[in-house]
PyMOL CGO cylinders between C-alpha atoms (Angstrom):
from pymol import cmd
from pymol.cgo import CYLINDER

trace = [
    CYLINDER, -139.03, -81.38, 71.21, -140.33, -78.51, 69.04, 0.3, 1, 1, 1, 1, 1, 1,
    CYLINDER, -140.33, -78.51, 69.04, -143.21, -76.24, 70.00, 0.3, 1, 1, 1, 1, 1, 1,
    CYLINDER, -143.21, -76.24, 70.00, -145.47, -77.94, 67.46, 0.3, 1, 1, 1, 1, 1, 1,
    CYLINDER, -145.47, -77.94, 67.46, -144.60, -81.37, 68.83, 0.3, 1, 1, 1, 1, 1, 1,
    CYLINDER, -144.60, -81.37, 68.83, -145.29, -80.16, 72.36, 0.3, 1, 1, 1, 1, 1, 1,
    CYLINDER, -145.29, -80.16, 72.36, -148.63, -78.73, 71.24, 0.3, 1, 1, 1, 1, 1, 1,
    CYLINDER, -148.63, -78.73, 71.24, -149.58, -82.06, 69.68, 0.3, 1, 1, 1, 1, 1, 1,
    CYLINDER, -149.58, -82.06, 69.68, -148.45, -84.00, 72.73, 0.3, 1, 1, 1, 1, 1, 1,
    CYLINDER, -148.45, -84.00, 72.73, -149.94, -81.80, 75.44, 0.3, 1, 1, 1, 1, 1, 1,
    CYLINDER, -149.94, -81.80, 75.44, -152.87, -79.94, 73.88, 0.3, 1, 1, 1, 1, 1, 1,
    CYLINDER, -152.87, -79.94, 73.88, -155.44, -81.90, 75.91, 0.3, 1, 1, 1, 1, 1, 1,
    CYLINDER, -155.44, -81.90, 75.91, -153.88, -81.14, 79.28, 0.3, 1, 1, 1, 1, 1, 1,
    CYLINDER, -153.88, -81.14, 79.28, -153.12, -77.58, 78.19, 0.3, 1, 1, 1, 1, 1, 1,
    CYLINDER, -153.12, -77.58, 78.19, -156.76, -77.08, 77.20, 0.3, 1, 1, 1, 1, 1, 1,
    CYLINDER, -156.76, -77.08, 77.20, -157.99, -78.39, 80.55, 0.3, 1, 1, 1, 1, 1, 1,
    CYLINDER, -157.99, -78.39, 80.55, -155.53, -76.11, 82.38, 0.3, 1, 1, 1, 1, 1, 1,
    CYLINDER, -155.53, -76.11, 82.38, -156.75, -73.13, 80.37, 0.3, 1, 1, 1, 1, 1, 1,
    CYLINDER, -156.75, -73.13, 80.37, -160.43, -73.87, 80.92, 0.3, 1, 1, 1, 1, 1, 1,
    CYLINDER, -160.43, -73.87, 80.92, -159.89, -74.50, 84.64, 0.3, 1, 1, 1, 1, 1, 1,
    CYLINDER, -159.89, -74.50, 84.64, -157.95, -71.24, 84.94, 0.3, 1, 1, 1, 1, 1, 1,
    CYLINDER, -157.95, -71.24, 84.94, -160.75, -69.32, 83.17, 0.3, 1, 1, 1, 1, 1, 1,
    CYLINDER, -160.75, -69.32, 83.17, -163.42, -70.84, 85.41, 0.3, 1, 1, 1, 1, 1, 1,
    CYLINDER, -163.42, -70.84, 85.41, -161.46, -70.15, 88.61, 0.3, 1, 1, 1, 1, 1, 1,
    CYLINDER, -161.46, -70.15, 88.61, -160.82, -66.54, 87.62, 0.3, 1, 1, 1, 1, 1, 1,
    CYLINDER, -160.82, -66.54, 87.62, -164.46, -66.02, 86.60, 0.3, 1, 1, 1, 1, 1, 1,
    CYLINDER, -164.46, -66.02, 86.60, -165.69, -67.51, 89.87, 0.3, 1, 1, 1, 1, 1, 1,
    CYLINDER, -165.69, -67.51, 89.87, -163.73, -64.84, 91.72, 0.3, 1, 1, 1, 1, 1, 1,
    CYLINDER, -163.73, -64.84, 91.72, -163.94, -61.82, 89.43, 0.3, 1, 1, 1, 1, 1, 1,
    CYLINDER, -163.94, -61.82, 89.43, -167.60, -61.87, 88.36, 0.3, 1, 1, 1, 1, 1, 1,
    CYLINDER, -167.60, -61.87, 88.36, -169.00, -61.65, 91.91, 0.3, 1, 1, 1, 1, 1, 1,
    CYLINDER, -169.00, -61.65, 91.91, -166.41, -59.00, 92.87, 0.3, 1, 1, 1, 1, 1, 1,
    CYLINDER, -166.41, -59.00, 92.87, -167.30, -56.82, 89.86, 0.3, 1, 1, 1, 1, 1, 1,
    CYLINDER, -167.30, -56.82, 89.86, -171.06, -57.35, 90.12, 0.3, 1, 1, 1, 1, 1, 1,
    CYLINDER, -171.06, -57.35, 90.12, -171.07, -56.56, 93.86, 0.3, 1, 1, 1, 1, 1, 1,
    CYLINDER, -171.07, -56.56, 93.86, -169.47, -53.17, 93.25, 0.3, 1, 1, 1, 1, 1, 1,
    CYLINDER, -169.47, -53.17, 93.25, -166.38, -53.97, 95.33, 0.3, 1, 1, 1, 1, 1, 1,
    CYLINDER, -166.38, -53.97, 95.33, -164.20, -53.49, 92.25, 0.3, 1, 1, 1, 1, 1, 1,
    CYLINDER, -164.20, -53.49, 92.25, -163.88, -50.02, 90.69, 0.3, 1, 1, 1, 1, 1, 1,
    CYLINDER, -163.88, -50.02, 90.69, -164.00, -51.60, 87.24, 0.3, 1, 1, 1, 1, 1, 1,
    CYLINDER, -164.00, -51.60, 87.24, -167.12, -50.32, 85.43, 0.3, 1, 1, 1, 1, 1, 1,
    CYLINDER, -167.12, -50.32, 85.43, -167.79, -53.85, 84.17, 0.3, 1, 1, 1, 1, 1, 1,
    CYLINDER, -167.79, -53.85, 84.17, -165.85, -57.03, 83.47, 0.3, 1, 1, 1, 1, 1, 1,
    CYLINDER, -165.85, -57.03, 83.47, -163.09, -56.10, 81.01, 0.3, 1, 1, 1, 1, 1, 1,
    CYLINDER, -163.09, -56.10, 81.01, -163.87, -59.04, 78.72, 0.3, 1, 1, 1, 1, 1, 1,
    CYLINDER, -163.87, -59.04, 78.72, -167.55, -58.08, 78.67, 0.3, 1, 1, 1, 1, 1, 1,
    CYLINDER, -167.55, -58.08, 78.67, -166.68, -54.47, 77.83, 0.3, 1, 1, 1, 1, 1, 1,
    CYLINDER, -166.68, -54.47, 77.83, -164.26, -55.69, 75.15, 0.3, 1, 1, 1, 1, 1, 1,
    CYLINDER, -164.26, -55.69, 75.15, -166.90, -57.95, 73.60, 0.3, 1, 1, 1, 1, 1, 1,
    CYLINDER, -166.90, -57.95, 73.60, -169.29, -55.00, 73.41, 0.3, 1, 1, 1, 1, 1, 1,
    CYLINDER, -169.29, -55.00, 73.41, -166.61, -52.76, 71.88, 0.3, 1, 1, 1, 1, 1, 1,
    CYLINDER, -166.61, -52.76, 71.88, -165.64, -55.36, 69.27, 0.3, 1, 1, 1, 1, 1, 1,
    CYLINDER, -165.64, -55.36, 69.27, -169.22, -56.33, 68.41, 0.3, 1, 1, 1, 1, 1, 1,
    CYLINDER, -169.22, -56.33, 68.41, -170.43, -52.73, 68.50, 0.3, 1, 1, 1, 1, 1, 1,
    CYLINDER, -170.43, -52.73, 68.50, -173.49, -53.44, 70.61, 0.3, 1, 1, 1, 1, 1, 1,
    CYLINDER, -173.49, -53.44, 70.61, -174.61, -54.38, 74.08, 0.3, 1, 1, 1, 1, 1, 1,
    CYLINDER, -174.61, -54.38, 74.08, -174.22, -58.10, 74.73, 0.3, 1, 1, 1, 1, 1, 1,
    CYLINDER, -174.22, -58.10, 74.73, -175.26, -60.34, 77.62, 0.3, 1, 1, 1, 1, 1, 1,
    CYLINDER, -175.26, -60.34, 77.62, -172.68, -61.26, 80.25, 0.3, 1, 1, 1, 1, 1, 1,
    CYLINDER, -172.68, -61.26, 80.25, -172.26, -64.85, 78.93, 0.3, 1, 1, 1, 1, 1, 1,
    CYLINDER, -172.26, -64.85, 78.93, -170.84, -63.44, 75.67, 0.3, 1, 1, 1, 1, 1, 1,
    CYLINDER, -170.84, -63.44, 75.67, -168.25, -61.48, 77.66, 0.3, 1, 1, 1, 1, 1, 1,
    CYLINDER, -168.25, -61.48, 77.66, -167.47, -64.61, 79.66, 0.3, 1, 1, 1, 1, 1, 1,
    CYLINDER, -167.47, -64.61, 79.66, -166.96, -66.52, 76.41, 0.3, 1, 1, 1, 1, 1, 1,
    CYLINDER, -166.96, -66.52, 76.41, -164.41, -63.90, 75.31, 0.3, 1, 1, 1, 1, 1, 1,
    CYLINDER, -164.41, -63.90, 75.31, -162.74, -64.30, 78.73, 0.3, 1, 1, 1, 1, 1, 1,
    CYLINDER, -162.74, -64.30, 78.73, -162.64, -68.10, 78.50, 0.3, 1, 1, 1, 1, 1, 1,
    CYLINDER, -162.64, -68.10, 78.50, -161.11, -68.02, 75.00, 0.3, 1, 1, 1, 1, 1, 1,
    CYLINDER, -161.11, -68.02, 75.00, -158.50, -65.43, 76.00, 0.3, 1, 1, 1, 1, 1, 1,
    CYLINDER, -158.50, -65.43, 76.00, -157.45, -67.13, 79.24, 0.3, 1, 1, 1, 1, 1, 1,
    CYLINDER, -157.45, -67.13, 79.24, -157.46, -70.58, 77.65, 0.3, 1, 1, 1, 1, 1, 1,
    CYLINDER, -157.46, -70.58, 77.65, -155.31, -69.41, 74.72, 0.3, 1, 1, 1, 1, 1, 1,
    CYLINDER, -155.31, -69.41, 74.72, -152.65, -67.85, 76.95, 0.3, 1, 1, 1, 1, 1, 1,
    CYLINDER, -152.65, -67.85, 76.95, -152.69, -70.77, 79.39, 0.3, 1, 1, 1, 1, 1, 1,
    CYLINDER, -152.69, -70.77, 79.39, -152.17, -73.20, 76.52, 0.3, 1, 1, 1, 1, 1, 1,
    CYLINDER, -152.17, -73.20, 76.52, -149.38, -71.05, 75.11, 0.3, 1, 1, 1, 1, 1, 1,
    CYLINDER, -149.38, -71.05, 75.11, -147.66, -71.09, 78.50, 0.3, 1, 1, 1, 1, 1, 1,
    CYLINDER, -147.66, -71.09, 78.50, -147.87, -74.88, 78.75, 0.3, 1, 1, 1, 1, 1, 1,
    CYLINDER, -147.87, -74.88, 78.75, -146.45, -75.40, 75.27, 0.3, 1, 1, 1, 1, 1, 1,
    CYLINDER, -146.45, -75.40, 75.27, -143.63, -72.87, 75.65, 0.3, 1, 1, 1, 1, 1, 1,
    CYLINDER, -143.63, -72.87, 75.65, -142.68, -73.55, 79.28, 0.3, 1, 1, 1, 1, 1, 1,
    CYLINDER, -142.68, -73.55, 79.28, -142.97, -77.34, 79.33, 0.3, 1, 1, 1, 1, 1, 1,
    CYLINDER, -142.97, -77.34, 79.33, -141.30, -79.02, 81.22, 0.3, 1, 1, 1, 1, 1, 1,
    CYLINDER, -141.30, -79.02, 81.22, -139.87, -76.08, 83.18, 0.3, 1, 1, 1, 1, 1, 1,
    CYLINDER, -139.87, -76.08, 83.18, -142.97, -74.65, 84.84, 0.3, 1, 1, 1, 1, 1, 1,
    CYLINDER, -142.97, -74.65, 84.84, -141.82, -72.01, 87.28, 0.3, 1, 1, 1, 1, 1, 1,
    CYLINDER, -141.82, -72.01, 87.28, -143.75, -69.43, 89.20, 0.3, 1, 1, 1, 1, 1, 1,
    CYLINDER, -143.75, -69.43, 89.20, -141.42, -66.77, 87.79, 0.3, 1, 1, 1, 1, 1, 1,
    CYLINDER, -141.42, -66.77, 87.79, -142.34, -67.72, 84.21, 0.3, 1, 1, 1, 1, 1, 1,
    CYLINDER, -142.34, -67.72, 84.21, -146.04, -67.73, 85.03, 0.3, 1, 1, 1, 1, 1, 1,
    CYLINDER, -146.04, -67.73, 85.03, -145.68, -64.32, 86.73, 0.3, 1, 1, 1, 1, 1, 1,
    CYLINDER, -145.68, -64.32, 86.73, -143.78, -63.03, 83.72, 0.3, 1, 1, 1, 1, 1, 1,
    CYLINDER, -143.78, -63.03, 83.72, -146.63, -63.99, 81.42, 0.3, 1, 1, 1, 1, 1, 1,
    CYLINDER, -146.63, -63.99, 81.42, -149.19, -62.52, 83.80, 0.3, 1, 1, 1, 1, 1, 1,
    CYLINDER, -149.19, -62.52, 83.80, -147.30, -59.21, 83.95, 0.3, 1, 1, 1, 1, 1, 1,
    CYLINDER, -147.30, -59.21, 83.95, -147.00, -59.02, 80.15, 0.3, 1, 1, 1, 1, 1, 1,
    CYLINDER, -147.00, -59.02, 80.15, -150.76, -59.64, 79.86, 0.3, 1, 1, 1, 1, 1, 1,
    CYLINDER, -150.76, -59.64, 79.86, -151.41, -56.99, 82.54, 0.3, 1, 1, 1, 1, 1, 1,
    CYLINDER, -151.41, -56.99, 82.54, -149.44, -54.40, 80.56, 0.3, 1, 1, 1, 1, 1, 1,
    CYLINDER, -149.44, -54.40, 80.56, -151.33, -55.48, 77.42, 0.3, 1, 1, 1, 1, 1, 1,
    CYLINDER, -151.33, -55.48, 77.42, -154.64, -55.02, 79.20, 0.3, 1, 1, 1, 1, 1, 1,
    CYLINDER, -154.64, -55.02, 79.20, -153.68, -51.53, 80.36, 0.3, 1, 1, 1, 1, 1, 1,
    CYLINDER, -153.68, -51.53, 80.36, -152.20, -50.40, 77.04, 0.3, 1, 1, 1, 1, 1, 1,
    CYLINDER, -152.20, -50.40, 77.04, -154.48, -52.16, 74.53, 0.3, 1, 1, 1, 1, 1, 1,
    CYLINDER, -154.48, -52.16, 74.53, -157.70, -53.52, 76.00, 0.3, 1, 1, 1, 1, 1, 1,
    CYLINDER, -157.70, -53.52, 76.00, -158.55, -50.64, 78.34, 0.3, 1, 1, 1, 1, 1, 1,
    CYLINDER, -158.55, -50.64, 78.34, -158.36, -48.05, 75.53, 0.3, 1, 1, 1, 1, 1, 1,
    CYLINDER, -158.36, -48.05, 75.53, -160.47, -50.30, 73.27, 0.3, 1, 1, 1, 1, 1, 1,
    CYLINDER, -160.47, -50.30, 73.27, -162.99, -50.58, 76.12, 0.3, 1, 1, 1, 1, 1, 1,
    CYLINDER, -162.99, -50.58, 76.12, -163.18, -46.78, 76.28, 0.3, 1, 1, 1, 1, 1, 1,
    CYLINDER, -163.18, -46.78, 76.28, -161.44, -46.58, 79.64, 0.3, 1, 1, 1, 1, 1, 1,
    CYLINDER, -161.44, -46.58, 79.64, -158.41, -44.73, 78.28, 0.3, 1, 1, 1, 1, 1, 1,
    CYLINDER, -158.41, -44.73, 78.28, -154.73, -45.61, 78.34, 0.3, 1, 1, 1, 1, 1, 1,
    CYLINDER, -154.73, -45.61, 78.34, -154.00, -47.44, 81.61, 0.3, 1, 1, 1, 1, 1, 1,
    CYLINDER, -154.00, -47.44, 81.61, -157.68, -47.03, 82.49, 0.3, 1, 1, 1, 1, 1, 1,
    CYLINDER, -157.68, -47.03, 82.49, -157.06, -43.42, 83.47, 0.3, 1, 1, 1, 1, 1, 1,
    CYLINDER, -157.06, -43.42, 83.47, -160.41, -42.24, 82.05, 0.3, 1, 1, 1, 1, 1, 1,
    CYLINDER, -160.41, -42.24, 82.05, -162.04, -44.25, 84.83, 0.3, 1, 1, 1, 1, 1, 1,
    CYLINDER, -162.04, -44.25, 84.83, -159.37, -43.60, 87.44, 0.3, 1, 1, 1, 1, 1, 1,
    CYLINDER, -159.37, -43.60, 87.44, -155.75, -44.41, 88.34, 0.3, 1, 1, 1, 1, 1, 1,
    CYLINDER, -155.75, -44.41, 88.34, -156.91, -47.13, 90.74, 0.3, 1, 1, 1, 1, 1, 1,
    CYLINDER, -156.91, -47.13, 90.74, -157.60, -49.36, 87.71, 0.3, 1, 1, 1, 1, 1, 1,
    CYLINDER, -157.60, -49.36, 87.71, -153.86, -49.86, 87.24, 0.3, 1, 1, 1, 1, 1, 1,
    CYLINDER, -153.86, -49.86, 87.24, -153.54, -51.72, 90.54, 0.3, 1, 1, 1, 1, 1, 1,
    CYLINDER, -153.54, -51.72, 90.54, -156.98, -53.29, 90.35, 0.3, 1, 1, 1, 1, 1, 1,
    CYLINDER, -156.98, -53.29, 90.35, -156.11, -54.84, 86.99, 0.3, 1, 1, 1, 1, 1, 1,
    CYLINDER, -156.11, -54.84, 86.99, -152.96, -56.36, 88.47, 0.3, 1, 1, 1, 1, 1, 1,
    CYLINDER, -152.96, -56.36, 88.47, -154.88, -58.57, 90.92, 0.3, 1, 1, 1, 1, 1, 1,
    CYLINDER, -154.88, -58.57, 90.92, -156.58, -60.87, 88.37, 0.3, 1, 1, 1, 1, 1, 1,
    CYLINDER, -156.58, -60.87, 88.37, -153.32, -61.15, 86.43, 0.3, 1, 1, 1, 1, 1, 1,
    CYLINDER, -153.32, -61.15, 86.43, -151.50, -62.29, 89.57, 0.3, 1, 1, 1, 1, 1, 1,
    CYLINDER, -151.50, -62.29, 89.57, -154.31, -64.78, 90.23, 0.3, 1, 1, 1, 1, 1, 1,
    CYLINDER, -154.31, -64.78, 90.23, -154.03, -65.94, 86.61, 0.3, 1, 1, 1, 1, 1, 1,
    CYLINDER, -154.03, -65.94, 86.61, -150.31, -66.56, 87.14, 0.3, 1, 1, 1, 1, 1, 1,
    CYLINDER, -150.31, -66.56, 87.14, -150.77, -68.40, 90.43, 0.3, 1, 1, 1, 1, 1, 1,
    CYLINDER, -150.77, -68.40, 90.43, -153.57, -70.60, 89.06, 0.3, 1, 1, 1, 1, 1, 1,
    CYLINDER, -153.57, -70.60, 89.06, -151.60, -71.27, 85.87, 0.3, 1, 1, 1, 1, 1, 1,
    CYLINDER, -151.60, -71.27, 85.87, -148.51, -72.35, 87.78, 0.3, 1, 1, 1, 1, 1, 1,
    CYLINDER, -148.51, -72.35, 87.78, -150.48, -74.52, 90.21, 0.3, 1, 1, 1, 1, 1, 1,
    CYLINDER, -150.48, -74.52, 90.21, -152.63, -76.13, 87.55, 0.3, 1, 1, 1, 1, 1, 1,
    CYLINDER, -152.63, -76.13, 87.55, -149.59, -76.84, 85.37, 0.3, 1, 1, 1, 1, 1, 1,
    CYLINDER, -149.59, -76.84, 85.37, -147.81, -78.51, 88.27, 0.3, 1, 1, 1, 1, 1, 1,
    CYLINDER, -147.81, -78.51, 88.27, -150.93, -80.47, 89.09, 0.3, 1, 1, 1, 1, 1, 1,
    CYLINDER, -150.93, -80.47, 89.09, -151.43, -81.63, 85.51, 0.3, 1, 1, 1, 1, 1, 1,
    CYLINDER, -151.43, -81.63, 85.51, -147.80, -82.48, 84.76, 0.3, 1, 1, 1, 1, 1, 1,
    CYLINDER, -147.80, -82.48, 84.76, -146.26, -83.13, 88.17, 0.3, 1, 1, 1, 1, 1, 1,
    CYLINDER, -146.26, -83.13, 88.17, -142.70, -82.15, 89.04, 0.3, 1, 1, 1, 1, 1, 1,
    CYLINDER, -142.70, -82.15, 89.04, -140.08, -82.42, 86.31, 0.3, 1, 1, 1, 1, 1, 1,
]
cmd.load_cgo(trace, "trace")
């Protein structure tokens, strides 16, 4: 089955997986960032939305960016990995996205390469949500499609 055929066949479940993953991650990360526990200056997606739009935006706009981003990559994983969902594949995607965040999104956000303008702790701090993304993605994929 080609990627396009898989997308047609599984887009509904893939979309639900992506949205559920985005909601789960937001439910954890937003309170952690807003409470000050995290050294992140603000939610990366919120900062990115402000950088792209060139103005201050309310948190829901940043969350919308987050939902679109997480949903896209979750759907891509489902289409590419189906039917061989493995934790290793999910972790691989999460690690690639982590490197992308450090090398692309953090500089766009004004935090410098690897977030070093804010501090070296951002490297490890940014890894945590990407590991959660991977774990949720793997679990949700298994839940939605069962064992193959």
